[in-house]
DODO-937809 format. One line per field, with one value per residue (C-alpha): residue number from 1; residue in three letters; x, y, z. Coordinates in steps of 0.25 Angstrom, whole numbers, m for minus. Example, Ala and Ser with C-alpha at 12.3 -4.5 7.8 and 13.67 -1.06 7.14 Angstrom:
% DODO-937809
n <- 1 2
res <- ALA SER
east <- 49 55
north <- m18 m4
up <- 31 29
//
This chain:
% DODO-937809
n <- 1 2 3 4 5 6 7 8 9 10 11 12 13 14 15 16 17 18 19 20 21 22 23 24 25 26 27 28 29 30 31 32 33 34 35 36 37 38 39 40 41 42 43 44 45 46 47 48 49 50 51 52 53 54 55 56 57 58 59 60 61 62 63 64 65 66 67 68 69 70 71 72 73 74 75 76 77 78 79 80 81 82 83 84 85 86 87 88 89 90 91 92 93 94 95 96 97 98 99 100 101 102 103 104 105 106 107 108 109 110 111 112 113 114 115 116 117 118 119 120 121 122 123 124 125 126 127 128 129 130 131 132 133 134 135 136 137 138 139 140 141 142 143 144 145 146 147 148 149 150 151 152 153 154 155 156 157 158 159 160 161 162 163 164 165 166 167 168 169 170 171 172 173 174 175 176 177 178 179 180 181 182 183 184 185 186 187 188 189 190 191 192 193 194 195 196 197 198 199 200 201 202 203 204 205 206 207 208 209 210 211 212 213 214 215 216 217 218 219 220 221 222 223 224 225 226 227 228 229 230 231 232 233 234 235 236 237 238 239 240 241 242 243 244 245 246 247 248 249 250 251 252 253 254 255 256 257 258 259 260 261 262 263 264 265 266 267 268 269 270 271 272 273 274 275 276 277 278 279 280 281 282 283 284 285 286 287 288 289 290 291 292 293 294 295 296 297 298 299 300 301 302 303 304 305 306 307 308 309 310 311 312 313 314 315 316 317 318 319 320 321 322 323 324 325 326 327 328 329 330 331 332 333 334 335 336 337 338 339 340 341 342 343 344 345 346 347 348 349 350 351 352 353 354 355 356 357 358 359 360 361 362 363 364 365 366 367 368 369 370 371 372 373 374 375 376 377 378 379 380 381 382 383 384 385 386 387 388 389 390 391 392 393 394 395 396 397 398 399 400 401 402 403 404 405 406 407 408 409 410 411 412 413 414 415 416 417 418 419 420 421 422 423 424 425 426 427 428 429 430 431 432 433 434 435 436 437 438 439 440 441 442 443 444 445 446 447 448 449 450 451 452 453 454 455 456 457 458 459 460 461 462 463 464 465 466 467 468 469 470 471 472 473 474 475 476 477 478 479 480 481 482 483 484 485 486 487 488 489 490 491 492 493 494 495 496 497 498 499 500 501 502 503 504 505 506 507 508 509 510 511 512 513 514 515 516 517 518 519 520 521 522 523 524 525 526 527 528 529 530 531 532 533 534 535 536 537 538 539 540 541 542 543 544 545 546 547 548 549 550 551 552 553 554 555 556 557 558 559 560 561
res <- MET SER THR ALA THR THR ILE SER VAL ALA GLU THR ILE ASP LEU LEU ASP GLY PRO LEU SER SER PHE SER ALA GLY PHE GLN ALA GLY LEU TYR ALA LEU TRP LEU GLY SER GLY ILE SER ARG GLU ARG VAL VAL GLY LEU ASP GLY VAL LEU ALA LYS LEU LEU GLU ASN LEU ARG LEU ARG ILE THR GLY ALA ASP CYS VAL HIS HIS GLN ALA LEU GLU LYS ILE LEU ALA LEU ALA ASP LEU SER PRO PRO GLU LYS ALA GLN VAL ASN LEU THR GLN PRO VAL ALA CYS TRP PRO ILE HIS ASP GLU LEU ILE ASN ARG LEU TRP ASN LYS TYR SER LYS VAL LEU GLY THR GLU VAL GLN GLY GLN PRO LEU ASP TYR LEU LEU TRP ASP ILE LEU ASP PHE PRO ALA THR PHE ALA ALA GLN LYS ALA ASP ALA GLU HIS LEU ALA ILE ALA MET LEU VAL LEU GLU GLY VAL VAL LEU ASP LEU ALA THR ALA ASN TRP ASP GLY LEU LEU GLU ALA ALA MET VAL GLU LEU GLY ARG PRO ASN GLU THR PHE ARG VAL ALA VAL THR GLY GLY ASP LEU HIS GLY PRO PRO GLY ILE GLY THR LEU TYR LYS PHE HIS GLY CYS ALA ASN ARG ALA ILE LYS ASN GLU ALA ASP TYR ARG PRO LEU LEU VAL ALA ARG GLU ALA ALA ILE THR HIS TRP ALA GLN ASN GLN ARG PHE THR GLN MET ARG GLU GLN LEU ARG ALA LEU VAL ALA ARG SER ARG THR LEU MET ILE GLY LEU SER GLY GLN ASP THR ASN ILE GLN GLN LEU PHE GLY ALA ASN GLY TRP VAL TRP ASN SER VAL PRO VAL PRO ILE VAL PHE ALA ALA GLN ASP LEU SER GLU GLY GLN LYS SER ILE LEU GLU GLY ALA TYR GLN GLY ASP TYR GLU ALA ASN ARG GLU GLN ILE ARG ALA ASP ALA THR LEU PRO ALA PHE GLY LYS PRO LEU LEU LEU ALA LEU LEU LEU SER THR LEU PHE GLY LYS LEU ALA ALA LEU THR GLY LEU LEU THR SER PRO ALA VAL GLY ALA VAL GLY LYS GLN SER LEU ALA GLU GLY LEU LYS VAL LEU GLU ARG SER ALA ALA GLN ALA GLY ASN ALA ASN ARG TYR ASP CYS ALA ARG THR ILE ALA ALA LEU ILE GLY ARG VAL SER ASP GLN PHE LEU GLY GLY GLN GLY SER THR GLY ARG ARG ARG TYR MET PRO LEU SER LEU GLN PRO ALA HIS LEU MET GLN GLN ASP PRO ALA VAL MET LEU SER GLY ARG PRO GLU ALA ALA ALA ALA LEU GLY LEU ILE GLY GLN GLY VAL ALA ALA ASN LYS TRP SER VAL ALA VAL ASP ASP PRO GLU GLN PRO THR SER GLY ALA LEU ARG LEU VAL ALA PRO ALA ALA GLN ALA ARG VAL PHE LEU ALA ALA SER ASP GLU ASN ILE ASN GLN LEU VAL ALA SER GLY ALA PHE ASP GLU GLU ASP GLY ASP VAL VAL VAL MET CYS SER ARG LYS VAL THR PRO ARG GLN GLN ARG SER PRO SER ALA SER TRP ARG THR GLY LYS ALA SER PRO ARG TYR VAL SER VAL SER ASP LEU LEU ASN ALA SER PRO SER PHE ASP GLU ILE GLN ASN ARG PHE ASN SER GLU VAL GLY LEU
east <- m1022 m1030 m1030 m1034 m1048 m1050 m1042 m1049 m1049 m1042 m1031 m1030 m1027 m1016 m1010 m1010 m1005 m994 m987 m994 m993 m985 m995 m1006 m999 m997 m1011 m1016 m1007 m1014 m1002 m1011 m1021 m1031 m1032 m1045 m1051 m1064 m1060 m1065 m1079 m1082 m1093 m1100 m1100 m1098 m1084 m1075 m1080 m1094 m1092 m1087 m1099 m1109 m1104 m1104 m1118 m1123 m1117 m1123 m1137 m1136 m1132 m1143 m1136 m1122 m1119 m1124 m1113 m1115 m1112 m1100 m1095 m1097 m1089 m1077 m1077 m1078 m1066 m1058 m1059 m1052 m1063 m1059 m1069 m1075 m1076 m1083 m1093 m1097 m1102 m1117 m1123 m1137 m1133 m1129 m1114 m1114 m1118 m1107 m1098 m1086 m1091 m1081 m1069 m1074 m1075 m1061 m1055 m1061 m1057 m1044 m1049 m1061 m1056 m1056 m1070 m1076 m1068 m1076 m1083 m1098 m1101 m1108 m1107 m1098 m1085 m1089 m1103 m1099 m1096 m1107 m1118 m1116 m1112 m1122 m1112 m1121 m1129 m1117 m1109 m1119 m1125 m1113 m1112 m1098 m1091 m1082 m1070 m1076 m1080 m1066 m1059 m1069 m1066 m1051 m1052 m1060 m1049 m1039 m1030 m1034 m1034 m1034 m1041 m1040 m1050 m1053 m1067 m1079 m1088 m1092 m1090 m1080 m1089 m1100 m1092 m1090 m1105 m1107 m1098 m1106 m1096 m1100 m1096 m1086 m1077 m1070 m1064 m1067 m1059 m1061 m1053 m1044 m1055 m1062 m1050 m1053 m1064 m1063 m1055 m1061 m1056 m1051 m1049 m1054 m1048 m1058 m1049 m1057 m1070 m1081 m1095 m1102 m1097 m1099 m1114 m1117 m1109 m1108 m1103 m1091 m1087 m1092 m1081 m1071 m1075 m1062 m1065 m1062 m1047 m1046 m1050 m1040 m1029 m1032 m1034 m1019 m1021 m1035 m1034 m1047 m1039 m1026 m1027 m1032 m1020 m1011 m1018 m1017 m1003 m1000 m1008 m1000 m987 m991 m999 m997 m1007 m1017 m1024 m1037 m1046 m1038 m1031 m1023 m1025 m1028 m1016 m1020 m1019 m1006 m1000 m1003 m994 m982 m969 m976 m964 m966 m955 m960 m955 m960 m967 m978 m980 m984 m994 m1003 m1013 m1025 m1023 m1020 m1011 m1007 m1014 m1006 m1011 m1006 m993 m992 m995 m983 m974 m977 m976 m962 m957 m942 m943 m954 m948 m937 m947 m960 m963 m961 m968 m980 m980 m980 m991 m1001 m1010 m1019 m1032 m1043 m1052 m1061 m1052 m1040 m1048 m1056 m1042 m1036 m1048 m1047 m1032 m1034 m1045 m1038 m1025 m1030 m1036 m1022 m1016 m1026 m1021 m1007 m1011 m1015 m1006 m1009 m997 m1004 m1006 m992 m986 m990 m1004 m1005 m1000 m1010 m1022 m1017 m1017 m1032 m1036 m1030 m1039 m1051 m1046 m1045 m1059 m1065 m1057 m1062 m1076 m1077 m1071 m1085 m1092 m1082 m1092 m1099 m1086 m1083 m1097 m1096 m1082 m1088 m1101 m1093 m1083 m1094 m1102 m1090 m1085 m1098 m1100 m1086 m1089 m1103 m1111 m1125 m1129 m1140 m1142 m1135 m1121 m1112 m1103 m1089 m1079 m1065 m1056 m1047 m1047 m1032 m1023 m1018 m1005 m1011 m1023 m1012 m1007 m1021 m1021 m1036 m1036 m1030 m1042 m1052 m1053 m1050 m1037 m1044 m1055 m1045 m1039 m1052 m1053 m1039 m1043 m1055 m1046 m1037 m1049 m1053 m1039 m1040 m1053 m1061 m1071 m1073 m1078 m1090 m1097 m1111 m1119 m1113 m1125 m1132 m1129 m1128 m1116 m1103 m1088 m1088 m1095 m1087 m1091 m1087 m1091 m1101 m1105 m1104 m1102 m1104 m1091 m1093 m1082 m1083 m1074 m1078 m1089 m1098 m1098 m1103 m1115 m1117 m1117 m1127 m1136 m1135 m1140 m1127 m1129 m1137 m1131 m1137 m1131 m1122 m1116 m1108 m1094 m1090 m1075 m1074 m1061 m1061 m1066 m1080 m1089 m1093 m1106 m1114 m1111 m1115 m1128 m1135 m1144 m1133 m1136 m1126 m1137 m1146 m1136 m1137 m1125 m1120 m1110 m1095 m1088 m1073 m1064 m1053 m1044 m1046 m1042 m1030 m1025 m1028 m1022 m1008 m1005 m1011 m1015 m1023 m1030 m1034 m1039 m1047 m1053 m1057 m1063 m1071 m1076 m1083 m1085
north <- 691 678 666 652 656 669 666 667 657 666 669 654 653 664 655 643 651 658 652 639 637 624 618 622 616 603 603 605 593 584 583 585 577 584 581 587 590 596 610 608 603 613 620 608 598 600 604 600 612 609 594 598 608 599 588 596 601 587 582 593 590 576 579 574 577 578 563 562 555 566 577 569 569 583 586 578 586 599 595 593 608 612 622 632 634 647 640 628 637 641 627 626 613 619 627 623 622 632 642 640 652 642 635 640 638 624 620 626 618 605 607 600 589 585 570 570 577 566 555 559 546 546 535 524 529 525 532 540 544 559 558 550 552 566 573 565 561 556 569 578 572 568 576 586 596 599 613 621 613 599 604 609 597 588 596 595 580 580 588 578 586 580 565 562 568 564 569 568 573 563 572 568 583 579 568 578 587 577 574 589 590 579 568 555 551 541 552 551 538 540 532 530 517 510 501 513 514 501 506 513 526 540 553 556 548 554 548 550 545 549 543 547 552 547 533 533 538 528 516 519 505 505 520 526 519 526 540 546 557 553 555 540 537 547 542 528 531 528 514 511 499 504 516 509 510 524 528 522 529 543 541 538 550 559 553 554 567 581 585 597 597 606 607 597 601 588 587 572 564 553 563 569 555 552 563 559 556 557 558 573 583 596 606 598 606 607 606 592 596 608 612 622 630 644 638 624 616 608 595 601 604 590 584 592 588 573 575 581 576 579 591 597 604 612 616 617 632 630 617 623 635 627 618 629 634 645 642 634 624 632 642 632 621 631 638 624 620 633 632 618 621 633 626 615 625 632 618 616 629 624 613 623 622 634 642 655 651 647 648 663 660 648 657 668 657 652 666 668 655 661 673 664 656 668 673 660 660 674 671 659 664 670 657 645 634 641 642 627 624 634 628 614 618 627 617 606 615 620 606 601 612 611 597 600 594 595 609 606 615 611 608 599 589 593 590 592 600 587 575 577 588 598 592 579 585 592 578 573 572 573 587 593 588 592 607 610 618 627 629 633 643 649 651 657 667 671 673 682 690 691 696 706 711 708 700 693 679 674 660 658 647 634 626 633 627 641 645 644 642 657 670 682 695 707 722 721 706 693 679 664 656 641 632 621 610 610 615 603 607 621 614 606 619 625 612 611 626 632 643 647 650 664 667 679 678 665 662 648 644 631 624 619 625 631 629 643 647 648 634 628 636 640 649 656 669 677 678 685 695 689 687 673 665 666 654 654 642 642 633 642 654 647 641 653 664 669 673 671 686 684 672 681 692 683 676 689 693 680 680 694 701
up <- m264 m267 m259 m262 m257 m265 m278 m291 m302 m311 m300 m298 m313 m312 m301 m311 m322 m313 m301 m302 m317 m315 m306 m316 m328 m320 m316 m330 m335 m325 m315 m302 m295 m286 m271 m266 m253 m247 m251 m265 m260 m249 m257 m261 m250 m235 m234 m222 m214 m218 m214 m201 m198 m203 m194 m182 m184 m187 m175 m167 m172 m167 m153 m143 m130 m123 m124 m138 m147 m157 m146 m142 m157 m158 m146 m151 m164 m156 m148 m161 m163 m149 m146 m134 m123 m129 m143 m137 m131 m145 m148 m146 m149 m150 m162 m176 m177 m188 m178 m168 m167 m167 m180 m190 m180 m176 m191 m193 m182 m186 m200 m199 m190 m199 m199 m184 m184 m193 m185 m173 m168 m164 m154 m160 m175 m187 m188 m200 m193 m193 m208 m213 m204 m197 m209 m217 m227 m239 m239 m237 m248 m258 m271 m272 m282 m288 m286 m294 m289 m293 m306 m309 m305 m313 m326 m323 m322 m335 m341 m337 m329 m316 m315 m300 m289 m274 m264 m249 m252 m251 m260 m274 m280 m290 m295 m296 m304 m314 m315 m317 m328 m335 m332 m325 m311 m317 m322 m309 m304 m289 m280 m265 m264 m273 m278 m284 m294 m300 m309 m323 m323 m323 m329 m315 m302 m289 m277 m265 m254 m243 m248 m258 m253 m266 m264 m249 m251 m262 m256 m241 m238 m246 m246 m233 m226 m236 m232 m225 m215 m201 m196 m193 m208 m213 m204 m208 m223 m225 m220 m224 m234 m241 m246 m250 m264 m263 m255 m266 m277 m270 m267 m281 m285 m276 m282 m297 m297 m292 m282 m281 m268 m267 m255 m247 m234 m234 m219 m219 m216 m227 m238 m233 m232 m247 m251 m244 m252 m265 m274 m278 m277 m270 m281 m293 m304 m304 m289 m284 m273 m273 m264 m267 m254 m249 m238 m236 m225 m215 m222 m236 m230 m225 m238 m244 m233 m235 m250 m251 m238 m237 m246 m239 m227 m234 m245 m238 m240 m256 m256 m249 m258 m270 m266 m263 m273 m267 m274 m268 m276 m285 m290 m292 m299 m308 m312 m314 m323 m331 m333 m337 m347 m353 m353 m362 m371 m372 m375 m386 m393 m392 m402 m413 m425 m433 m437 m433 m419 m415 m402 m400 m404 m395 m383 m387 m387 m373 m368 m374 m366 m353 m355 m356 m344 m336 m340 m336 m322 m319 m323 m315 m302 m297 m296 m297 m297 m309 m316 m315 m320 m331 m336 m336 m343 m353 m357 m358 m367 m376 m378 m382 m392 m397 m401 m406 m394 m391 m387 m376 m364 m351 m346 m355 m350 m347 m359 m356 m365 m365 m356 m354 m349 m359 m362 m366 m373 m383 m386 m390 m406 m405 m399 m412 m420 m409 m412 m398 m401 m410 m400 m389 m399 m401 m386 m385 m396 m388 m376 m383 m388 m373 m370 m381 m376 m388 m380 m367 m364 m356 m355 m357 m350 m355 m352 m363 m377 m384 m375 m381 m376 m373 m375 m381 m376 m384 m383 m395 m395 m389 m395 m390 m394 m398 m400 m411 m415 m430 m439 m437 m422 m426 m433 m420 m412 m420 m421 m405 m403 m398 m408 m420 m434 m432 m418 m420 m406 m409 m413 m416 m414 m423 m422 m437 m450 m450 m462 m468 m461 m474 m478 m464 m464 m477 m469 m463 m455 m463 m474 m464 m459 m445 m436 m436 m428 m431 m434 m431 m437 m427 m436 m448 m439 m434 m447 m457 m448 m451 m436 m422 m422 m435 m428 m416 m425 m434 m422 m416 m430 m432 m418 m422 m409
//
């Protein structure tokens, strides 16, 4: 049985489609704010365990004698671990900390005492000396590269389903993800204090309530004092006037939005206090507070107790079960991203007005899209970072091609399917005129072809302009599939080098009417007997067919594999 550590992306999607369907629907509707902790950054910056190990080693390297202030500080930290005499005998200051037999157990015991560790004072030094100097804060937290979690979150923000994010992390990985997606740093409105909210809005608001590494490094005088790590700083955060507006904003966020907490143990008392008496009813649907965890930590249980207060004791087992989502950051966020993207595509097919499609046809298209969603989940599970990057690059490339953009080599900037959740996208009158519902229908028909074993699907390198939306692989042939909003966009695809009029491995799905090929290209290859691209007018296919079965049959025939 899979655990939160071993669960695959596809298995997580099964959870979202099954027992967690109400949560998934609520998330895709934009009902949840993300609360993020160090668990989402563990493989990119020094995680909490790495911070502790680096701190111990850097202190050890600075020891000059038994009376040295660094030795005294190290002894105080070791005392927090409550080592037994045999365990103390495994501490060897002449050897790197990583070589100590007690190393793993030591880090494990200090894990839930990290604020006490970072609050250890070194005689004659500033209170944040361990954090800033011993850990070499600027070097540790600068020039960071986004991981799968951060890329997935950034895409969910751009898709309009996540508007608010609160994080105890100092790192700049979410901001780096936006830059990697081709969006400027200003896409997020980053707030460390209330004053940071006075500027222009961003697509999403990122509340960094324990401080921001980027700003502390660039503006040490103003933002270094706002780094919250020591126990005293955490304890006094609730009374610190510098954070008054931030506390008010976070309390309002808890009250107005449901919470999905990822990689955050909730052990800090200031976080627990924010969730007290927030007005949510424990058995609301979808569930108000969800943790990505195999088993809830004591801090997370405290959050639930404070949130539901009088209802908690009698219902605590059910409350804890409802609040537990057994998938950690990478599989969960990639599953939520795929569910959101394919959910939007299914919503687009719901806008089709052709009588031949009808309710049964729309259901069939939605099922075809689910087939593609599962294929993407299974393909992306082996390397989740590559999966996130491929999703971002593919959507950027396909969106660019669909609108007739430049076909140069390299990654295209991420262009969301819509800036709003699916239910608001469906109310946008411009969507009906965009050609996107027909493009979604084409993808649904491709998915039904996969289900019928007519072909399988693969993805080419989306950084290459000759790659399409998908590659169809049949026993006897393959085809690159391009999506185009109109006939003019087809001309632009050819002009940009996406494909040539004599490429026989190309199928173009055009949302609108397609000019007969010989009219568009007098030197057409049909005169030479060579294979040429196949052009499918999706609107004609939908409107000229008497039934949905006929739509699928004609589609399969026109694809020609």
